[in-house]
N, C-alpha and C positions, 0 to 999 in steps of 0.2 A: 504494500500500500504506500502510495506516495502523495503527500498533501491531501489526504482524505479521499483519494481516488484509487481505484483498482485499475492498473494499466492492463488493457487487454492486448494491444499490439501497437507497435511503433512502425509506421509506414513512412515511405518517402514524403508523402503529402502531409502527414500529421499523426498525432497520437490518438488512438481510439481508447477511451476510458469509460468506466462504469462507476457510478458512485451512488450512495444512498440518496434518495429524494428526501428533502427536508421541508419543513413548513415554508421556508423561504423560496421554494420552487413552485409554490401554489399558483403564482401568476403565469408562469410558463406553461404549467400543466393545464390551467384553465383555458389559456389561449388555444392549445392544441385540442383539448377535449370539447371545446365549444365551436370548433371550426369544422363545418360540414365536409370540406374537402379532405381533411385529415381523417375524419370519423366515418365517412361514407362506406368504406370497405367493411366496417363492422355493423352496418345497418343503421347508422345515425347521420343521414345526409344533412341534418341541420345542427349537428353537434348534440351533446347530451344535456346541456343547460344546467351545468353545475357552477356554483360560485367559488371564488377564490377562498372565501372563509370556510366553506364546506370542505374543500380540499385541504386547507391548512389544518383544520381540526382532525380530519381523517389521517393525515400524515403523522400527526403527533402520536397516534395510537399504533403506528407501525412497530413491529417487533420481529426478530428472527424466528420466534416461536409461533407466530400466527400469520403474518403477512408483511411483505417488504416490497417497496417500490424503489426503482432505480432510475436515474437519469443517465442516458447514453450521451457522451460528448465526443466530438471529433475536433481535435485541437482544443480550442476554448469555447466551441459552439455547441450548445445543447441541440441534439438532432433527433432524440427520441426517448422512449421510456420502456422499461420492462418491469415485470412484477412476478412475484410468486405468492401463492396462498398455500398454507399447510392444510392438506386434506385430512391426513392422519400421520402417525409417526413415520411411516414409510413412503408416503405419497405426497408430492407437491404438484400443484397446478400452476402453469406459467402462461405469460402473455408478453407480447412485444409489439411496439409500433415504431417504425422509423417515421417521424412526423414531418421532417423537413424533406420535401420531395426531391431536391437535388442530391440527397445522400442515399436515395433508394437505388436498388439494383447495382450496388457496388460491393456486395459481400459483407458490409459492416454489420448488418443485423445477424447474419450467420455467425460472425466472430463474437459478437456480444452474447448471443445465445450460447455459444460454446463455452464462454466463460461462466455464465450463470449455471448451465447444466453441470459443468465440472464441479463448481462450488457446491451445488445441491447434492450430487453423488458423494462428494468428499465429506459432506455433513451427515451422511447416513441415510439419505433418502434412497429408496430402491426403485421407485417408479415415478416418472414424470408424465403428467397428462396435460393435454390442452385441447382446445377446439378452435375451429376457424370456420368462417362462412364458406359454404360450398362454392360460391363464385370467386373466392379469393385464391386463384390458382397460383399466384406468386408465393403466397405464404405456404401453401401445400407443398410446392416444390422445395422450398427451404427446409421445412420440417422433415420431409422424406429424405433429403440429402444428409440430415443429421442423424438419421437412423430411426426416426419415429415410424411406428407401424399404424396404419389406418385401421381403426376398430370398426368403423361403420359410419353411416350417414343418417342423421335424424332429419328426415324430410319434413318440410313445412312445420317445424317444431317451435317457431316463435314468430312474432310479428315485429317488424321494424317500426321506426318512428312514423313512417308514412302509412302504416297499416298493412303493408304487403307481407305475405308469408315468406319466411326465409328458412333455409336448411343449413345445418351445421355438420361438419366432419369432425369426428372424435379421433384423437391420436393418443398413443402411449409409447413410452420409451423406457427400456431397461438398460442398465449400465453396460452389459456386454454388447449391446447393439449400437451404442453411441459412437458416432463418427465426429470427432472434434475438428474444428477448423482453426484452432489456435496454432500459432507458429511454434 
């Protein structure tokens, strides 16, 4: 750890790092979460309508034993966020968003996820789960490249903010199947 950041990789263009999200990140997260362009892939084309204060209060409750949110930075620029939720002693559920469009499709999310997954397995978790929208092919490709196994599709399992039915793909990962993209 260096200056409160976990260095994921050092590239020619800059350092990719991951750090705990703190209450002082509430304005950045609110900007992303309330931006329909950022949140459309998750079914929220108008954002999620959360306030900075709600985020700040929620971040104050983060703990390694329950839930933790992270800010992904490239150089000194916040570019996205990740999180995990403890499902039980052996299972964690994760999520990620590269929120700044110009940093997508560069392999940075895959490297940040590699760091998070390695950390979770090293902490004693045996299974990591996640889900993604059936239409989010980019995310499915990334998860499968890391070794996640598709468990199934929940067709028309929820309604998005516009009332449209959406489907979700469920994934699971065990340590022997994990393919890390860390250098």
